[in-house]
N, C-alpha and C positions, 0 to 999 in steps of 0.2 A: 504494500500500500504506500510505501514511501515514494513521494514525488508530488507533482502537481497534476490535478485532474480537472477536466472541464465537464460540466454537466451538459450532456447532449440531448437529454430528454427528461421531462418532468411530467408525471401523471398524478392526478389526485382521484381518490375514490369518489364516486358519484354521491354517496351518502355523507361524505365528510363536508363539514362547514369550514371553509378556509377563507381567510382574509387576504385577498389578492394584493393588498397594500403591504402585507407583511413581507419583508425581504426574503424570508424562507421560501417564498413562492415566486420570486422574480425569475424571469426566463434565462438569465445569464448568471452562472455561478462557477466559481473556482474553489477548489479545496487543495490546500497544501499540507500534506502529512509529512512530518519530519520524524527521524529516528529517535529524537529525544522526547517523543510522545506529545509534542506540541502540534496543534492544528490551527491553521489560519484559513478563514472562510471569507470569500468575497461574493456578495450578491448584488446584481445590478439590473436596472431596467433596460439598459442599452448594452450593445456588445462590449466585451472587455478587450482592451488593447494592451500592447506591451507595457505602457506606462503604468496602467492599473495593476498588471501582474507584478511588476517590480515593486510597487507600493505594498502589495499583498505580502510578498516575501520579506519585505523589510519591516512590516508592522510588528508591534509587540504581541507576544502570545497571550491570548485570553482564554483559550480552550485547550484541554488536553484530550487525548484519545487513547483507547486501548481496545483490544479484541478479547472477548471472554472465551471460555472453553466451548461455547456453543456456536462460535463464529459470528457473534453479534458485535457490532461497533458500538462502543460506549463513549460518549463525549460528555465532558463536564466543563461548565463555565467557571467553577471554582470548587475547591475541595469540600465545601460544606453542602453543596446542592446534590440532589440525586442525579444520576446520569441520564441523558437522553439515550434511548436505545433504538438502534436500527438493525434489522436483519441485514447481513452483508453477504452477498453471494458473488463469486467470481464466475463469469460466463466461460464455459469450456467449448461452446459451439456457437455458431451464428443463431440468433434468435430474432424472429420477426413478430411484431405485434400488429395485428390487423387494424388497430386504432391509431397507429403511428407510421409515418414514412421512414422513421429512423430505426434501422436495425441495431441490435446489440451484437458485438463481435467478441471472439475469444479474447480474454484478458480484461474486458470491461467489468466494472463493478456495478451491481444492482443493489441499491440501498432502499429498504422498505421501512418507512417510519410508521410507528403505531401510536395510537392515542392511549389515554389512560384506561379506556374500556377494552383495550387489547385488539381493536380493529384497525386495519391499515388506513392511513390517512394519505400518504404520498409515496411515490416511488421515483427515485432519481437514478438515471443511468449515467455513470461517470466513465470517461475515457481518459487514459493517461496522456498528458501532453508534454511532460518534461520530468526528468529526474530531479530530485531535490539537490540543491547546491549548498551543502552544509560545510 
């Protein structure tokens, strides 16, 4: 997971109530996972360019990440809060979703975020765009 990933597809559950003004649902997102367990996340309403990516990598760490023994991604904004949990799957074959023109390719990450009720809210398909420069 170490490296910089671009979100190439975002889908939300029909039954989920999401606030489209919430940056978590912006159409352009980058995730920078580092080996020191720090995570930097950038969400934007407009396409992300090289300058924004440089700013992302230089930003102070506010989130940490880990994978549990079930393969779930756990992210924490600080040590005292409960982690946000996403199912984390690495695609091993090309996957096409009839609701989207963007296929998933081997090596892509599929993150499924669940609400407090245990039902899925959103799925993000991430594609690696760069190795981490640590």
